FIVEXPA-920032 format. One record per atom (N, C-alpha, C, CB): x, y, z. Coordinates in steps of 0.02 Angstrom, whole numbers, plus 50000, padded with zeros to 5 digits. Glycine has a CB too. Layout:
<recs>
XYZ ...
</recs>
This chain:
<recs>
498835548547945 498725555647939 497995557147919 499205558647887 497705553147876 497015554147855 496545553147915 496825549247799 496705548347958 496285547148017 496315553048065 496505540648053 496915555848074 496975561748117 496595567648088 497725563648127 496625568348022 496245573747989 495495572748001 496395573847914 495265566447997 494565564948011 494375567148081 494425557448002 494815565748129 494695567848198 494655575348204 495225565148244 495095578948169 495085586248171 494435589048143 495685589048132 494145585648095 493525587948065 492915586748110 493415584447998 492965581748154 492375579548191 492385580848266 492275572348180 492965582048296 493015581848369 492595587248404 493735582548389 492425592648369 492045597948400 491285596548403 492165604548364 491075590948374 490355589748365 490035586048423 490245585948301 490425582948466 490135578348515 489975581848581 490615572648528 489465579148615 489275581548680 489745579148734 488565579448696 489585581048796 490005579248853 489645573948894 490165585448897 489985568448908 489675562748941 489635563749017 490055556348925 489275559349049 489175559549122 489835560349160 488825553349145 490325556249145 490915555649187 491445560949174 491225548949178 491375564849122 491925569249104 492065574749154 491785572349037 491545577449184 491655582549236 491965579549298 490985586149253 491785573249313 492075569749370 492825568549357 491705563049383 492985566349297 493685565249279 494075571749281 493735562149209 493765577149261 494105583649261 494275585649333 493655589049229 493805584849377 493925586549448 494465582049477 493285585949489 494435575549461 494925570849487 495635572749464 494765563749463 495695574949402 496345577049376 496615583049414 496305578649302 496175587949428 496405594049463 496575592449535 495865599449460 496195588049568 496355586049636 497045582949639 495825580949664 497205578649592 497865575449590 498405580549573 497865569749540 498265585249529 498745590449512 498905594749574 498485594949455 498395596249613 498485600049675 498925596149723 497815601649708 498805589649728 499205585349773 499935585149751 498915578149774 500055584349686 500735583849660 501115590449670 500735581949586 500795595949651 501135602449658 501215604349731 500745607849620 500755601949773 500825603249845 501425599749874 500195600949881 501595593949847 502195590349869 502835593549843 502155583149848 502815595649780 503425598149747 503545605549758 503395596749674 503015609449759 503085616749766 502485619349806 503135620249697 502465618049871 501875619749911 501695627249911 501975617649982 502195631649913 502045638849914 501735640949848 502675642849928 502015638649793 501735640249727 501025637549720 502185637449671 500915631449742 500255628349737 499745632249777 500275621149761 499945634849834 499485638649876 499255645149844 499805640149942 499625647549794 499445653949762 499005652949700 500065657649742 498885646649681 498495645249620 497745645449635 498695638449590 497405650049601 496695651049614 496285644749597 496425656949573 496515640849547 496125635049526 496085629849581 496435632049463 496565629949628 496575624949681 496155626949741 497285623649703 495915633149743 495585635649803 494935631949819 495435643049795 494575629949767 493935626549779 493965619049767 493395629549734 494585616349761 494675609249747 494755605449812 495295608149702 494415599649819 494475595749880 495195593449893 494015589649877 495345592149955 496005589449972 496055582249951 496135590150048 496645580349930 496765573649904 496595568249955 497485572849881 496795569350017 496715564150069 495985562250081 497025566550135 495535566950074 494835565350087 494405564450025 494545570750130 494725564549967 494355564149904 494175556849888 494755567249846 493535555649876 493285548749867 493575545349805 492535548749864 493695549249752 493925546449689 494685546049683 493645550449632 495045547349737 495775547849732 496115541349713 496055550249798 495775535649722 496085529249704 495985527449630 495815523649748 495655531749592 495565530549521 496175533149482 494915533949495 496385529349432 496955531449392 496825538049356 497125526149341 497335542249352 497245548949323 497775550649271 497245554149378 498135545649247 498695547149203 498475550649138 499065540849186 497865549349115 497615552849056 497355559749075 497075548749022 497055560449134 496745566749154 497255571849178 496225565449208 497825569649203 498315574249233 498585579349183 498885570349261 498805577349123 499055582549077 498535587949062 499275579349011 497895585949057 497365590849045 497265595249106 496705587249027 497355592349166 497305596449227 497865601549230 497325591949289 498475599549214 499035604249214 498955609549160 499695600549205 498605607849106 498445612949055 498015618349086 498075609648994 497535616449128 497115621449161 497505625549212 496525618049194 497975622249246 498385625849295 498825630949259 498825620849335 499105628949203 499555633449165 499175638849127 499975629449117 498535637949119 498125642549079 497545645149122 497855639049014 497685649749168 497155652249212 496585655249173 497445657549260 495985653749195 495395656449161 495195652749098 495495663549144 495495646849087 495325642849028 494575641349028 495725636249027 494255642748972 493535641548967 493385634048963 493235645148906 492825632048991 492655624848992 492565622048922 492015623849033 492325626148875 492245623748807 492915621748777 491905629048762 493415625948787 494085624348761 494355618048794 494565630248774 494255617448860 494495611448895 494195605148865 494315611948969 493535604948856 493215598848832 493375597348759 492455599348841 493455602548719 493645601248649 494345598348645 493595607748608 494815601048683 495495598348685 495475591148711 495965602648729 495085589948763 495015583348792 494765578348740 494555583548853 494245580248703 493955575748654 494455573948598 493325578848623 494845578848578 495335577248526 495895572848554 495645583748498 496085573848616 496585569548647 496335562348653 496775572148716 495705561448670 495415554748672 495465551548603 494675554948697 495305555448552 495335552648484 496045550648465 495065557748434 496535554448487 497225552648472 497415545948503 497705558048498 497135544348561 497275537748590 496955532248547 497015537248663 496375533848517 496055529048473 496485527748411 495355531448452 496815532948386 497275532048331 497825527048350 497595538848309 498055527448412 498545522648438 498265515548435 498755524348510 497625514748453 497305508048450 497275505548378 496605508348480 497085509848332 497065507848261 497755505648237 496805513648217 498255509548254 498945508048235 499165501248264 499425513648258 498995500148328 499195493948361 498855487848330 499035494248436 498205488448316 497835482948285 498125481448216 497075484648279 498295486648179 498605485648113 499225481348119 498775492448080 499665483048166 500295479548171 500215472448200 500775483548214 499755471548246 499635464748272 499395460248216 499115464848330 498915462648176 498655458648120 499195457548067 498045462048089 499595462648054 500135461948005 500625456448026 500505468647995 500785456348090 501245451248116 500925444348114 501475452948187 500295444048135 499955437448139 499875434348070 499285438148172 499685438248021 499525435447955 500075436747903 498865438347930 500625439847926 501175441447880 500925445147818 501555435047859 500475449947830 500155453347775 499935460347797 499545449347749 500175465447761 499945472147777 499225473047757 500385477347743 498995469147707 498295469647687 497825467547743 498165465347625 498005462247778 497575460147835 497645465047893 497765453047858 498235468147899 498305473347950 497835479147936 499015475847953 497805481147872 497355486647853 496625484647861 497495488647780 496465478347845 495785475847853 495565476347926 495725468647828 495995473847971 495815473748043 495725480748070 496355469948083 496185485348053 496125492148078 495515495648048 496755496148062 495335494047986 494735496947955 494105494547990 494705495247881 494085488148007 493505485548044 493425488948111 493565477948053 493995490248144 493965493848208 493705500948198 494655493948242 493925504148145 493705510948131 492955511148116 494095513948072 492715506248076 492005506048059 491635502048112 491885502947987 491665504448173 491315501448231 490965507248266 491815497648279 490325508348252 489995514548271 490055516548344 489285514048255 489895512048390 489915513948460 490625515548483 489625508448504 491105511648461 491795512948478 492005519748450 492255507348452 491795521248389 491985527548357 491725533548396 491735527748285 491095533348418 490815538848456 491175539748522 490065537748468 491315534148556 491675534448619 492385536948611 491675527648653 492655536448549 493325538748536 493395546248540 493545536348468 492845549848551 492865557048560 492655559248630 492435560348508 492335554848668 492045557248731 492185552748791 491315557948723 492385546548781 492465541848836 493205541648857 492225534748816 493365545648907 494055546048930 494255540448976 494155552448964 493815535848989 493985530049031 494045523748989 493455529049086 493485521148967 493475514648934 493815514648867 492765512248926 493725520048828 494045520248762 494795521248767 493735525748719 494995525548813 495715526648824 496035520248850 495835532548873 495675516748893 495935510348918 495985505248862 495475507548974 495475504948819 495505500548760 496135501948719 494875501448715 496275508348709 496835510248666 497505508048695 496835517748655 497605509448758 498255507748788 498315500348804 498365511848851 497755497048818 497785489748827 497985486448761 497105487048852 497695488848706 497875486148640 498605487548623 497415489248586 498835493548639 499545495148630 499975490448672 499685502448648 499745488848732 500115484248775 500145477248746 499795483948843 499615475048713 499625468548680 500135468748623 498925466648652 500165474248587 500645474848532 501365474748557 500515481248492 501495478348611 502185478348638 502365471448665 502255483648693 501865467748690 501995460848712 502165456348653 501385458048749 501805457048598 501945453048538 502655454548513 501425454548482 502835460848512 503515462648490 504045459848537 503595470348487 503905460148602 504385457648651 504495450148645 504155459448722 503955446448634 504005439248627 504385437448562 503315435948627 504275441448511 504615440048447 505365441248452 504315444448391 505565446448489 506275447948498 506365451148566 506545452648441 506535447148617 506555449548687 507165453648704 506515443748733 507195459748678 507735464248695 507555468148758 507885469148636 508055471048789 507935474848851 507525481148837 508605476648884 507645484248780 507255490148763 506525488648754 507525493248699 506375482948722 505675481048712 505355479148779 505625475148663 505745476348824 505485474648891 505285480948929 506015470648931 505705486148925 505545492448958 504925495648927 506145497248955 504875495548861 504295498448827 503655494748846 504395498248751 503685488148849 503085484348869 502915485748942 503195476848857 503415486548983 503285488449053 502935495149058 503925488549092 503155499849016 502835506449015 502115505948991 503225511248970 501995501948938 501315501148912 500855497948965 501315496848849 501105492949000 500715489749053 500555494649108 501095483649082 501055498749127 500955503549180 500425508849161 501615506949197 500465511349099 499975516449078 499275513549079 500145519049007 499195507449053 498535504249054 498285503349126 498555497449019 498725501349171 498525500349241 498365506949275 499085496849280 498725512249255 498605518849285 497995522349255 499215523249274 497705519349204 497055521749178 496495518049215 496995520649101 496535511449214 496075507249253 496485501549282 495485504549208 496355499949344 496775494949378 496725488149344 496565494349451 496205487049304 496155480749267 496715480049216 495475480349233 497085485349205 497665484949161 498185479949186 497985491649154 498155478249251 498625473249277 498495466449244 498555472649353 497925465649210 497805459549172 498335458749117 497095459549140 498595464349093 499155463949045 499755460349076 499355470949022 499865461749140 500405458349175 500285450849178 500495461149244 499665448849193 499495441749198 499575438449129 498775440849224 499345441749076 499435439049009 500165438448991 499065443448958 500555443249013 501275443148999 501605437149032 501615449649022 501435435949095 501705430149131 501515423749095 501455430049204 500875423149078 500645417149044 500995415948977 499905417449033 501085421348938 501405420548873 502155419248879 501295426848831 502475421948930 503175420348941 503275413048959 503475424848996 502825410449002 502855403349020 502745399048958 502345401649074 502255400948918 502115397248856 502715397448809 501485400048822 503025403248805 503605404048761 504185399548785 503835411348759 504295399148851 504825394948878 504695387548868 504925396348952 504055385648873 503875378548870 503795376048798 503235377248908 503465380048756 503255377648690 503705379748633 502565379948676 504025385548639 504415388048582 505095384748580 504485395648587 505295382348521 505965379448515 506485384948528 506075376448443 506955383648575 507445388748593 508055385548624 507135393848641 508625388948617 509245386648648 509265389148720 509865389048608 509745386748758 509825389048827 509965396548829 510395385248861 510365398948782 510515406048780 509895410248765 511055407448727 509465407848722 508855411448705 508375411648765 508505408248644 508335406148802 507915405948862 508185410848914 507885398848891 508845411248920 509145415948968 508985423048949 509895414948971 509015424548885 508835431348861 508115432848875 508975431948785 507685427948864 506965428848877 506835430248951 506575422648855 507165426448995 507065427449067 507335434249090 507415421849106 507895436349061 508175442849079 507695448449058 508865443949044 507405447748999 506915452748976 506295452749020 506725451348903 506075446849041 505485446349084 505605449749151 505285438949094 506185448549181 506335451649246 506365459249240 507005448949273 506665461749186 506695468949176 505985471749165 507135470649116 505575467949129 504875470149120 504525470849187 504495465049075 504605466149231 504275466349297 504485472549336 504435460049338 505135473949335 505385479849371 505115486249339 506155479849372 505145486549273 504935492649237 504185493849247 505095492049163 503775488649240 503055489649246 502865491849316 502675483149228 503195489049367 503045490949436 503255498249449 503405486349486 503855500049426 504105506749437 503685512049401 504835507349415 503525510649339 503125515449300 502415515949327 503115513349226 502135510449351 501465510649379 501435515249440 501225503649398 501905514549484 501925518849544 502045526149524 502475516549593 502505527249478 502665534049457 502065537649427 503235534049407 501635534049391 501075537149356 500425537349394 500965533749292 500425535049457 499805534749496 499925537749565 499555527349503 499775544149574 499925547549638 499625544049699 499655554549635 499075540749692 498775537249749 499255532149779 498125533849727 499715529449739 500165524249763 500785527049796 500365519849706 500915533449790 501565536149812 501685535149886 501605543449796 501175536149926 501265535749999 501395528650023 500655538550034 501045523849996 501115516850015 500975512549954 500635514850075 501455511449910 501335508249845 500965501649849 501975507249811 501225496849887 500915490249887 500245490349923 501375485249920 500215493349981 499585493450020 499035496949981 499695496950087 499185502649952 498665506349916 498465502949851 498905513349901 498945499549819 498755495849759 498275490149778 499395492949725 498415486649832 497965481249853 497285483949874 498285477349912 497275489849905 496635492949923 496235494749861 496755499249966 496565497649812 496225499449749 495975493149714 496695503449703 496375487849715 496175481649682 495575478549718 496765476649681 495585478849784 495025476149823 494385480049810 495195476149897 494455486649804 493865490849790 493585489149721 494045498249794 494045487949673 493825486149606 493435479549608 494435485449558 493675474649646 493335468249650 492655468849684 493765463149688 492605473349733 491985474049771 491535479649746 492145475249844 491715482549689 491325488149663 490605486149653 491625490749597 490165489849684 489455488149681 489045494449668 489235484749747 488975496249604 488545501849588 487825499749598 488675504449516 487465503649637 486785501949655 486305506049613 486655503149731 486045502949559 485585506449516 485205501549472 485955511449473 484795504249427 484385500149383 484565501549310 483645501449396 484505496249270 484655496549200 484065493949160 485285492649183 483955496849102 483445494249057 483755488749014 483135499949012 483545482649023 483835476948987 483285472048967 484385473449030 483225470848903 482705466448875 482015468548898 482835459248896 481915475148901 481255477848916 481085478148989 480755473948881 481535476249033 481405476349105 481935480449141 481385469149133 481745483349197 482215486849239 482555481749284 481865492449280 483195480649270 483575475549306 484065478949353 483955470849257 484105476249415 484565479249464 485285477549445 484405476649535 485725482449453 486425481649434 486775476049473 486795488149443 486525474449531 486835469149572 486545462249556 486745470649645 486085461949509 485775455449493 485715454749417 485075454849526 486255456349382 486245455749309 486275448449288 486815459649278 485895446449237 485945439549213 486615438249180 485365438049163 486815431949175 487475430249148 487555432449076 487595422849153 486995432849040 487025434448968 487025441948954 486455431148932 487045446149005 487015453348995 487555455748947 487075456949061 488185454248961 488735456548919 488725453448849 489405455048952 488635446748843 488615443848775 488065446748731 488535436348779 487475447948760 486925450748721 487095457748697 486275450748762 487375461848741 487555468548723 488085468548668 487815472448783 488565464048672 489085463548621 488775461948553 489615458148639 488315457248552 488015455048489 487585460548457 487585448848501 487185464048497 486725468848468 487065475448449 486165470248517 487675476648472 488015482948457 488635482048413 488215486448521 488745475948388 489295474548343 489005472448275 489755468948372 489255475048220 489005472948154 488985465348148 489435475848099 488445462848119 488325455548115 488915451948082 487685454148077 489175454648028 489725451447993 490335450748038 489905455347929 490465455748080 491035455348126 490945449648175 491125462048163 490325449048201 490185443848250 490275436948219 489465444548277 489995436048159 490055429548126 490785427848111 489635429448060 491145432648083 491845431448066 492265429948128 492145437548030 492125433448184 492505432248245 492345425348274 492355437648297 491725423048267 491555416348290 491905411048248 490795415248287 491965412348183 492345407748140 493075407648161 492285409848065 493365413548174 494055413848196 494155410648263 494275421048199 493685411748309 493715408548375 493685401048368 493145411048420 493225398548327 493155391448317 493765388348284 492555389948275 494045391848235 494635389248199 495235388748246 494805393648140 495345393848285 495925393748331 495815388648387 496025400748362 495205388348413 495065383448465 495125376248441 494385384648493 494875375048381 494915368348352 495635366248340 494525368048286 496035370748312 496745369148299 497125367848364 497075374848260 496955371748415 497295370848480 497115364148512 497105376548527 496485362248508 496265356048539 496475349848500 495515356048548 496495350548433 496645344648392 497395343148391 496385345748322 497805348348383 498525347248378 498875352348425 498785348048305 498785351648490 499045356848536 499795357948532 498865354948606 500185352648527 500915353548529 501175356848465 501255346748538 500955354448407 501185357548345 500915364548337 500975353248285 500305365748362 499995372348359 500385377448400 499265372148382 500585375548461 500925380048506 501655381148489 500875377548576 501925376848446 502625377748426 502725383448376 502885371248395 502175385548345 502225390948296 502075397748328 501745389648237 502415403048307 502265409748334 501535411748321 502735414848303 501265409748262 500575411348246 500095407848295 500405409348174 500245401648312 499825397948359 499825401148428 500045390748364 500425403148451 500455406248517 500125413148517 501195406948539 500165416648461 499815423048456 499055422048457 500025426848393 498825416748425 498105415148428 497885413748499 497945409148383 498305410248538 498155409048608 498095415548646 498695404548640 498535420348632 498495426848664 497835430348648 499085431248642 497625429948585 496985433048566 496405429748601 496895432648489 496425423148607 495895419548641 495865421548715 495995411948635 496435422048747 496455424048817 496205431248826 497165423348845 496415435548781 496215442648782 495455443248779 496535446448724 495135439248739 494415439548732 494045435948788 494205436548665 494245429748802 493845425448844 493945426548919 493985418348828 494555427948941 494675428549013 494255434249043 495415429849026 494285440449017 493875445649047 493125444149044 494005452349014 492905441448988 492195439948980 491965434649030 492045437548909 492355429449038 492185424149086 492235426649157 492645418149077 492705431149171 492755433949238 492115437749257 493355438749243 491855441649209 491245445349222 490655440649235 491085450049163 490615435349195 490055430649201 490105426549265 490035425949140 490695423749278 490785419249336 490775423049401 491435415449329 491085428949403 491135432649466 490545437349476 491785436649466 490075437549429 489485441849434 489695449149443 489015439549492 490175451249405 490425458049410 489895463049388 491065458949369 489915468949418 489435474149401 489705478049341 489315478949461 489345477749286 489485482049229 488835485449209 489785477849169 488895491249180 488285494949161 488445499449103 488005499049221 487935503149080 488005507149019 488225502648962 488515512949030 487805497748946 487975492948895 488545488548919 488175496448829 489065487948877 489635483748897 490285487748894 489685477548852 490235494248908 490815498748901 491405496548944 490615505748918 491275493449001 491835491349044 492245485749012 491565488949111 491955482548961 492315477148925 492535479348856 491865471048920 492495485648841 492695487948774 493405485948756 492615495448769 493835485048806 494535483448791 494625476648760 494945483948854 494105472348760 494165465948725 493935466548653 493755460548762 493665472248633 493395472948565 493935472048511 493075479648557 494545474848520 495055473448469 495205466048461 495695477148487 495145462148515 495235454848508 494695451848464 495225451448578 494075454448471 493525452248427 493695453848355 492855455548448 493945459748343 494125461848275 494685457548246 494335469248275 495185456148286 495745452048263 495535444848250 496315452348313 495085442348291 494825435548279 494375435548217 494435433048341 494035441048204 493655441548143 494115441248082 493235448148142 494685444748087 495185444248034 495435437148026 495785449048047 495515433648081 495715426548080 495185422448045 495835423948152 494545423848059 494005420248026 494005421447951 493335422348056 494125427647931 494155429247859 494745425647827 494215436847848 495305425647863 495915422547837 495825414947828 496515423947884 495535411647877 495455404347873 494945402547820 495255401447941 494425406747812 493935405447759 494245406147690 493335410347766 494655411247682 495005412347618 495475406547603 495395418947620 495835404147653 496295398547642 495915392147625 496725397447704 495355390947659 494975384847648 494665384647578 494425384047700 494525390547549 494195390747484 494665390147425 493805397247478 495305390547439 495785390247384 495805383247352 496495392147409 495705383047287 495725376647251 495075372747253 496275372447278 494565375447284 493925371947289 493385376647262 493765369747363 493115374847205 492655379347170 492045381147211 492435376147104 491725376047242 491115377247280 491255381747340 490795370647303 491785380047378 491955384047436 492165391147416 492505380747476 492485391647358 492695398247335 492085402647320 493135397647273 491585399747287 490975403547273 490615405347338 490495399547227 490615400647385 490295401947450 490655407547487 490275395547493 491325407247487 491715412347521 491635419147488 492455410447522 491595419047421 491505425347384 490825428447401 491565424147309 490305424247405 489645426747423 489635429747493 489125421247417 489965426247540 490005428747608 490385435247611 490335423547654 490925435747571 491325441847570 490915447747543 491945440947527 490515446547492 490095451747464 489585454247516 489725449247401 489265449447551 488785451347602 489105455147659 488435445047630 489695452647682 490045455947736 490275462947715 490655451847759 490525463647654 490735470147629 490155474947623 491075469447563 489575472347602 488985476547596 488765479047665 488405472747562 488795474647715 488595476847782 489085481947810 488545470847830 489735480847798 490235485647821 490115492447788 490945483147807 489975492447723 489825498647688 489205502047715 489755497447614 488685497947728 488055500547755 488165503447825 487515495047757 488585500047864 488745502547931 489095509247928 489185497447969 489555509947880 489905516347871 489405521947852 490445515747817 488935520247809 488425525147790 487995527147850 487975522447733 487815522147890 487425523547951 487815527947999 487225516947985 488475526848003 488885531048047 488865538248025 489605528548049 488895539447960 488875546247934 488195549347947 489035546247859 487665545547933 486985548247941 486795549548014 486485543547909 487085545848060 486915546548130 487385551248168 486905539848164 487875553948134 488365558448167 488005564348200 488875561048116 488175566248261 488695563548305 488405559048359 489085569248337 487965554548340 487645550148390 487735542748374 486905551748394 488335540948352 488465533848338 488445529648402 489145533048304 488435532748460 488435529048523 487785525348536 488565533848580 487275526348494 486645522748502 486525517948444 486055527648507 487075515748413 487025510948357 486815504048383 487705510348320 486345501048347 486155493948356 486225490548288 485415493148386 486525484748288 486675481448224 486045479348186 487115475548235 485555476648222 484965474248186 484305475948221 485005466748179 484325480248271 483715482348305 483505489248280 483815482448381 482865490448278 482625497048258 482075498948307 482355497048184 481865505248303 481325507548345 480675504048324 481245515248340 480245501648369 480275503048441 480645497848483 479585503748468 480895492448450 481225487248489 481805489948531 481475481748444 482255493648499 482855495948533 482675500448592 483305499648485 482245505448581 482085510248634 481675507148690 481725516148605 481315501848676 480915498548727 481295493048764 480295495648696 481815490348734 482165484648763 482815486548797 482295479548711 483165491748773 483835493248797 483925500648809 484355490748747 484455502148848 484645509048861 484815512548795 485245509448910 484615518748790 484765522648730 485415526548738 484195527248713 485355533148741 485945537348748 486125537948822 485815544448717 486415532448849 486575532448920 487125537348938 486775525448942 487535539448889 488055544348902 487785551448906 488595543848849 487195552648877 486905559348878 487225564248829 486965562148946 487565561748778 487895566148730 487395570248689 488325562148682 486795567448678 486305570848635 486005576948669 485755566048616 486115577848734 485855583848768 486145590148736 486025583648843 486755589648711 487045595548678 486625597648618 487775594048656 486395592848579 485985594548521 485315597548542 485865588348478 485045595048597 484425597948623 484525605148644 484165593848682 485065606548678 485215613448699 485325617948639 485825613648745 485675615448588 485795619548528 485155620848490 486305616048482 484685616048491 484035617248458 483655622748495 483625610748457 483675622548561 483335627748600 483625634648585 483375626248676 484285634948581 484615641348565 484385644048498 485365640548566 484305639648451 484115641748383 483375643448378 484285636248334 482975641348425 482245642148419 481935646348475 481915635548417 482345649248517 482095653548570 482415660448564 482235650548639 482015665548573 482265672448570 482385675248639 481785676948531 482225671448690 482295673848759 483025674448779 481925669248807 483185679548818 483875680448843 484005676048904 483995687748861 483465673648936 483535669248994 483085663148982 483345672849060 483385657348975 483025651348959 483075646349017 483285648148893 482525644749047 482515639949103 482485632849075 481915641349151 482895628449102 482915621449079 482935616749139 483525620249033 482775610449125 482795605349176 482885598549142 482155605449221 483075593449180 483175586649154 483125581749212 483875585949117 483025575349198 482995570449252 483645570149293 482845563549224 484205571549261 484855571449295 485215577949279 485285565249273 485335581949330 485615588649320 486315588449290 485635592349386 486715583349306 487415583149285 487485583249209 487755577049314 487025579949173 487095579849100 486955586649069 486625574549070 486525590549102 486415597349078 487025601649091 485795600449113 487295601149151 487885605149169 488475603449123 488085603949242 488565597049109 489135594949067 489065597548996 489195587449066 488465597148968 488375599148898 488305606748891 487765595848869 488105610148944 488135617448943 488865619648940 487795620449005 489305615848972 490015617848977 490365617848910 490365613149024 490115614148861 490445613948796 490155619048747 490405606948766 489635622648767 489365627948725 489795634148730 488635629548746 489715638548681 490085644948684 489855648948744 489975648948618 490285652848775 490105656448836 489475660748829 490685660948857 489405664248772 488815668448763 488165664448758 488895672748701 488215658348730 487625653948727 487475650948795 487735648348674 488005648948830 487935646048896 487595650948944 488615643948924 487745657348937 487485662348982 486725663248977 487825668948969 486435661148922 485705661848914 485315656748954 485525661348841 485645651348975 485285645949009 485335646549085 485555639248986 484815644249117 484835643349189 484455636849205 484525649449226 484745632749248 484405626549267 483935628149324 484925621049289 483285627949309 482775630049357 482165625549350 482585637549347 482125620149388 481555615549382 480895618649406 481695609349422 480935624149444 480325627149472 480025632649428 480475629949540 480375634249375 480125639549331 479485637249296 480665641749280 478995641649293 478375639949260 478475638949185 477845645249272 478895643249156 479055642649084 479765639649078 479015649649048 479805633549055 480465630449050 480455624649001 480705628149119 481055622848978 481155617048935 481385611148977 481665618548878 481135605348960 481335599148994 481645594448943 480725595749031 482265592348954 482625587948908 482715581148939 483305590948888 482615575848899 482715569148926 482965564448871 482055566448955 483435560148891 483695554948846 483395548048864 484465554648849 482895548048906 482515541948923 482945536548956 482195539148860 483445538348992 483855533249025 483435529749079 484495536449056 483375523249072 482965518949116 482245521449119 483265518549187 482025525149069 481345527949070 481075527748999 481345535249098 480915521748973 480665521248904 479955523548895 480715514148881 479575523848949 478875525748945 478785533248934 478495523549007 478215535448907 478095542648896 478085546548961 477435543648859 478255552948956 478235557449014 477535560449021 478775563049008 477335562249083 476665565049093 476615572049061 476495565449168 475995574249052 475875580749022 476155586449064 475125581849012 476285585249128 476525590549172 477225593049153 476535588049243 477605589049115 478275591349095 478235595949035 478735585349079 477655596149002 477575600648945 477415596848880 478195604648936 477405600648826 477265597948759 477925596348724 476835602748717 477965590648692 478575588848656 478635593248594 478565581248636 479205596948591 479305601648536 479885599748491 479415608548563 480285595048513 480855592948472 481065585948491 481445597948479 481275582048440 481505575248451 482135574048411 480955570048431 482615570848442 483225568648407 483165561148396 483875570448448 483195559148332 483155552048315 483775549848277 482525550648273 483975543648288 484535540648254 484315533948225 485155539748301 484335533348159 484105527248126 483405525348148 484595521548140 482985530348157 482295529248176 482185528348250 482035523348142 482705528248290 482655527248362 482665534048397 483225522748388 482165535448437 482135541648474 482635541348532 481415543048500 483095546248535 483585546148588 483545552248634 484275545648559 483185557448612 483115563448654 482465567048637 483725568248646 482145569548687 481545573748677 481635580248715 480905570048700 481375585548686 481355592048719 480625593848728 481745597548677 480425594948791 479745596948808 479745604348828 479445592548865 479195607648815 479135614848832 478495615948871 479155619248768 478585619248928 478005620948971 477985628448980 478045617249040 477395631348973 477325638548981 476715640249022 477295642148913 
</recs>
């Protein structure tokens, strides 16, 4: 309840990211398609559908929309809904999915360590994760996927612990929702198959227990397939063929652009293998990284040294699940040279595995120090340092609000702004627009930016009377120019105007407002 209250206090503060207007349109296109099938005459009378593309020719129609659809139907049911209201409701809904992730991590850790204290520790570490926290209000793709993927891992853990038919259906639903958000959610299905095989082979069980497990697995397969089709309109016409097409498109996805990485503009199709690992390290608190490496090492060592006895225990098999959750997607990106951009947001769904392995590292360190004075003092010192960093991270989150999305664990300006992408989501444009409103008396304010979409998106979350004062006009002699320096760390020429305002986070410049008259 306290976490939800925190969300209620903060959800109105964040800007609108690049993809949110695209997701909004995708949701309405799918709503038009669904209502056109179920009630074509009624759908034809809805004004909101008049300017919406047809589903058959819409390029984004193969993207999952299960999160966007309820918000689209809200707009259908509420004619004339203002864009500010839409985005504020959307941001709070995204945060509610993050609450689900926190809840799921708590229960996974509680089960793994047989301790509610470790459950609370793991969920707290997830909460005090600056970039994840900021995305928990604005990222309707990667953060929502993280949340439901984590929930899917939890339902899998419950199902393996007690394979009832009800738990099989629930896990099938969780898998389907994750897949209907991003098709990579089908990885939950692969993990489920692997863990069921491991359970049959390694877990001590009677013939009757194995039969129960197989029955639950078969029901899971049917439920996950049925729910996936039901929640993804793109699959309705040809479920298997369209699913394979969407999967093939995901494998061949090739965004053609440039990224600022280690101080150089790197092409998205030629990213070095270390791109994702470096981004993970520089944007995750140092103590979390160290603790997760300890947990990774401890689980890996136990598995390699005593594989049979390790896999016979529920804790050992759960550790294997955590290792697979972390390593398989990461290795897939490295080995297959997958295109990821905007930091490592496409891999955010492995972050809870990092957190849980960090809890494992803390747990094994605590156990090793028991009864040994030197190790106990060493562990206590490490705990004090880790706690201090977590506290400092929390303070930084408060001081940088609402721009935690540009958190770097140990980099500061000018290293961060010269080496890596800053506010790639463009959330800080909202603060730039609000500064202009507060410092301009003009009734008509001309503005411009390197990318028009971020201006349009952040104008949409302003109050209607404030929004009406702005016009996007790059040709106006007197105008403001806003930039978040995406792939452009170097200074802008004098022709854009004089810099009149700067937004900085922890000393890092993330937005500038220039004025030309």
